[in-house]
C-alpha positions, 0 to 999 in steps of 0.5 A: 752652556744647556747646564749652565742655562738650567742653572741660571733658570732654576737654583738661587742665585747669591750675587749676578755674576756666580761663577758657575763652575760645572763640576763633575766631580773632584778627589784629592785637592781637585774639582774637576769640570765637566769638561775633563780639566782638573782645577787645583783647590785653594779654597776648600770650600770656604774651610767644609773640605780641609781633608780633602775629596771623595776621602775613601774612608768618609765615602764608605762610612756614609754608604755604611751608614746610608744603609742602615737608617737615615733619618728617624726622629727630630734631634736629641730624642733617640740615640743614635751611635754615629751622633754617640761615637762622634760625641766620644771621640770629640770628647777624647781630644777636648778639654774635660769640661767641653763635654756636652754636644748639640749638633746641628746644622750649620755655623749659623743655625749654631750661632743662634743657638747660642745667644738663646742657649747664654741668655737663657743661662744667665738671664741677661740680654745683651750679647758682646760681640768683635767688629769685623767678624762673620758668625752667619746669615740667619738674623741671629748671626746678621744680629752680630754682624758691624757691617752696618751697611750689609744689615740695615735693611734687615733691620730691626735685629736682635737688642742688645748688642754691644760691637768691640774691637778686637784685639783691644785690651782697652774694648774690655771694658764694655763687659759688664754685669749686663753682658750675657756672652762674648762671641768672637773668632779666636781668628778673624777670618773674613777679616782677614786671617787677623790673630789677638796677643796672647795676654788679650785672650788671658784679660778676655777670659779673666774679664768674663770671669768677673763678671760672670758672663760666659764666652763663646767660641766660633771655630764655625771655619777654623776648627778642625785642624785649619790653624795645626791644632783641632781648634785655634784655642788650644793655641792659647791658654784660654779655655770657652764655656762655650765652642761652636763648630761647623763647615769641615765637622762634616769632612763634607757633610752638612753638620755642627755642634755646638759644645760646651759642659754638661752643665751647661748644656742643662739650661736647655731641658731644665729652664725651658724644654723644648727651647731649642729644636731641630729636625735635621741636627745631628743627621746620622749620615753627617755624623758617620762622615764626620766621625771618620773624618775627625779619625783621617785627620787625627791618624794622617797627622794632617796638622802635623805639617801645617806650619811647614806647608805655610813657609813653603808657601811664603818661600815661595811666593815671589811677586812683587804685589804681594805686600804681607803674608799673614797665616795661622797654619794653613789659613793664609791672607796674601796682602796685595792692598787694591781690592781691585788687583785681589778680583784680578788675580783671582780672575787670572788664577781661574784662567790658570785652573787655580780657584782662589777666594776673597775675603768679606771684611778685608778685600785686599787679600787674596785667600789661600787655604787649600786641603790639609792634604795638599803636597808641596808639588800642587803647593808649588805650582800653585806659587808659580802660576799666583808669580806670573801674575802681572 
C-alpha cells in the first residue's frame, strides 16, 4: 500500500483510475507482482515487448554497452558502433531504397520528424492522413489525429491536414499536387486491427507517384515481427518513401527510427542543416538492445509461427459473446460489440491474472497482442479464462 500511495503522490497519472500494477520483475510472457503473483502478458507493453521480457541476449547487450559508454554527443555527430551495426543489419532485411536511418527516442518523435522531412523535401505543406489512426501525442502527431473531440483542447494545431477514409479508393482523389505526403498505418492498430485490400495499396502508391507526393508508412506498432513479417508493408506489393519504426525496435528500450533513402534523408543536411536535432536519439544502449532483439527475432524464426498461433486462439475461443475475431499475425481484435463488455472482460481477466486491453478507436473490441514467444500452453490458458467470462 505504501508503494501505491507514493505512486499516486509523485508519479503523473494519465487517467483518473490508473491500474497501478506493482511490478517486481518480468520474464518471458509473464509479469510478476510485488506479492509474487504471476500475470500472463497479452499486450506486450502495447507492442514494445514483441520478443518477450528479460531476454538474456538483450540484457547482456545492454550490460556490455553500458560498460563501454553511454551518451557522448547529440545524435549524428559521433560515429557510434551500436547505431552503425543496427542500421546495417536493418538494411540487410529491407528493400535497398530504405538505407538511411534517423534514430530517435519514440514513435511520436518519428512522426514529427517525418512531417518536417516531407515538407522540407517537397516544398509543400499538405499532409493527407487516414481517419481513426493514432500516430502519437506530440503536437505534430496530434495534428494528424482525426478524433476532433480529443484534439480540440490543443488547438491551434498544424494547418494543412486533410483526412481520408482508410481502404476507400474514392478518397484517393484528395491526394493532389498540393500534397507533401500521405501518412498512414498499414494495419490500423487503434481502429481495432483493420487492414486494407491489396488493390488499395497499389492505387494509393500510384496516386502518390502521379502527384510526386511521398508515402509515409507508420509501422511503429506493427513493425518488428508483429504481423508475421518484419514490417506489415511486406505483405503487400508496396514500397514506402519513408518508413517509421518504434516500440519493439528497442527490444524494451526507448528507440525509434525514421527510415528512407539517403537522397531523401539528405534534405535535412543539405536544404536546412540542423533541420531536426535530437539529443538522446539513437542512444547507444538502446541501439545495442535493438540489435540484439532483432537478431533474436530472426534467429529464432519467431515470425514463422504467428499465423499458427493466431489460428490456435481462434479455434479455442468459444465464448458466445464473441462476435468476430480480426487479426494480422499475432495482433488480434476480439469484437464484442459493447464497450462496457470490453471493460468488464479486461477487469475479469485481470482478476484471473491475465493482462489484456482495449483500442482507442474501437472500444467494442478486446486487444490481444502477446509477446511473439508465447507458447501453445500459455495461449490455451488465456483462451480458457476468456471462455469462462460470463
